[in-house]
C-alpha positions in Angstrom: 107.7 66.0 -14.4 104.3 66.9 -16.5 101.3 69.0 -15.9 100.2 69.5 -12.6 97.4 66.4 -12.9 99.5 64.0 -14.7 100.3 60.5 -13.7 103.7 61.4 -13.4 103.0 63.9 -10.9 101.4 61.2 -8.1 101.9 60.7 -4.8 104.0 57.6 -5.0 107.2 59.3 -7.3 106.7 62.6 -4.8 107.1 60.2 -1.9 109.7 58.8 -3.3 111.5 62.2 -3.9 110.8 62.8 -0.5 112.2 59.6 0.8 115.1 60.6 -1.6 115.8 63.6 0.2 115.5 62.2 4.1 118.4 59.1 2.6 120.7 61.9 1.3 120.6 64.0 4.3 120.9 61.4 6.5 123.7 59.7 4.9 125.9 62.8 4.4 129.0 63.0 6.2 129.8 66.9 6.3 133.1 69.0 8.3 132.4 68.9 12.1 131.2 72.7 13.0 129.0 72.8 10.0 125.9 74.4 10.4 122.5 72.8 9.3 121.5 75.4 7.1 124.5 74.3 5.2 123.7 70.9 4.8 119.5 71.3 4.5 119.7 71.4 0.3 120.6 68.0 0.3 116.9 67.2 1.8 115.2 69.2 -1.3 117.6 68.4 -4.2 115.1 65.6 -5.0 112.4 67.7 -5.0 114.1 70.5 -6.5 115.3 68.4 -9.7 111.4 68.0 -10.8 110.3 72.1 -9.7 108.9 71.1 -6.4 109.6 72.1 -2.7 108.2 72.4 0.5 107.5 75.2 3.0 108.5 74.2 6.3 111.7 73.5 7.9 113.6 70.4 6.9 114.3 69.3 11.2 114.5 70.8 14.8 116.4 69.9 17.9 114.8 67.2 20.2 115.5 66.9 24.1 116.7 70.0 25.0 114.2 71.7 27.0 111.2 69.5 26.3 109.6 71.3 23.4 108.3 70.4 20.4 110.6 72.4 18.0 114.2 73.0 19.7 116.4 75.6 19.3 119.4 76.1 18.6 119.3 72.5 16.5 118.0 72.4 13.4 118.5 73.2 9.5 117.8 77.0 9.2 120.1 79.8 8.7 120.1 80.9 12.3 120.5 77.3 14.2 124.2 76.6 15.7 126.8 74.6 14.2 125.8 70.9 14.2 128.0 69.0 17.1 128.3 65.5 17.7 125.5 64.3 20.5 122.7 66.8 19.1 119.5 65.2 18.4 117.5 66.4 15.5 114.9 65.4 13.2 115.0 64.9 9.5 111.7 65.8 8.0 111.3 66.7 4.0 108.0 66.8 3.0 105.6 67.9 -0.2 102.2 69.3 -0.4 99.7 69.5 -3.0 96.6 71.7 -1.8 93.6 70.0 -1.8 95.1 66.4 -2.8 97.6 65.1 -0.4 100.9 65.7 1.6 103.8 63.7 2.7 106.1 64.0 5.4 109.1 61.6 6.4 110.2 62.1 9.5 112.8 60.5 11.4 115.1 61.5 14.6 118.4 61.3 14.0 121.5 61.6 16.4 124.9 63.6 15.3 127.7 61.4 15.5 131.3 61.2 14.4 131.8 60.0 11.0 134.6 57.0 10.0 136.8 59.2 7.9 140.6 59.6 7.7 140.6 62.9 8.1 139.2 64.1 11.0 136.7 65.6 12.5 133.5 64.7 10.0 130.1 64.2 11.2 126.9 62.0 10.0 123.6 61.2 11.3 122.9 57.8 12.6 118.8 57.6 12.5 117.3 56.7 15.4 113.5 56.0 14.6 113.7 52.2 12.9 110.6 52.6 11.6 110.7 51.3 7.9 109.4 53.4 5.0 105.9 52.4 3.2 107.0 49.8 0.4 104.0 50.6 -1.4 104.8 54.6 -2.0 108.4 53.8 -3.2 109.5 54.2 -6.6 112.3 51.7 -6.7 113.7 53.1 -10.0 114.1 56.8 -9.0 116.7 55.6 -6.2 120.5 55.5 -6.9 122.2 52.4 -6.0 123.6 54.3 -2.7 120.1 55.2 -1.8 119.0 51.6 -1.9 122.4 50.2 -0.2 121.2 53.0 2.5 117.9 51.5 2.6 118.9 48.0 3.3 121.3 48.8 5.9 118.7 50.6 7.1 115.9 48.0 7.2 118.8 45.3 8.6 119.3 47.6 11.5 115.6 47.7 12.2 115.5 44.0 12.1 118.2 43.3 14.4 117.1 46.1 17.1 113.4 46.0 17.0 113.2 41.7 15.3 114.5 40.3 19.0 112.5 42.3 20.7 109.3 41.9 19.1 109.8 38.0 19.5 110.7 38.5 23.2 107.2 39.8 23.8 105.9 36.9 21.6 104.6 39.3 19.4 104.5 37.1 16.4 101.7 38.8 13.5 103.8 42.3 14.4 107.0 40.5 13.8 106.1 39.0 10.5 105.2 42.3 9.3 108.3 43.5 10.4 110.3 40.6 8.3 108.0 41.8 5.2 108.3 45.5 5.6 112.3 45.4 5.9 113.2 43.0 3.1 116.0 44.2 0.8 
């Protein structure tokens, strides 16, 4: 990845690697009753490949007692196994002291996965907010990650677009169309 201040160590590549981790965890299919700590490394892999990491948890439960970080759901080793119906954040990041910080945070619902051998689980991302296209270095993304991103953008268009049109928010609708193009 180069020396600490090389052009290769740029915010754009760091953002893309954080996004890759977000996508990899979001699209993961895993056995029922798997603990979050068991799958957390999928969110860190793209950063680990180049010797980077982040010093916070990858996500936390949402909606249990209306706290900010709601135990017992999450991705640390002491969290309970994930079950369908649980809400969690998925929030990998990267921080370079004195220069920049990145965190991509989505809210996801644990749902049953469509597999032949039941029961397996996956995540349904509910945030429906496009990622910053200017910071994504497409050459780093795998074909599977690009397919996931395009599918996610189709979902945003289908669910958010009609509401923007209903409210006659044409400028916002145009922004959404541009921000979610394949």
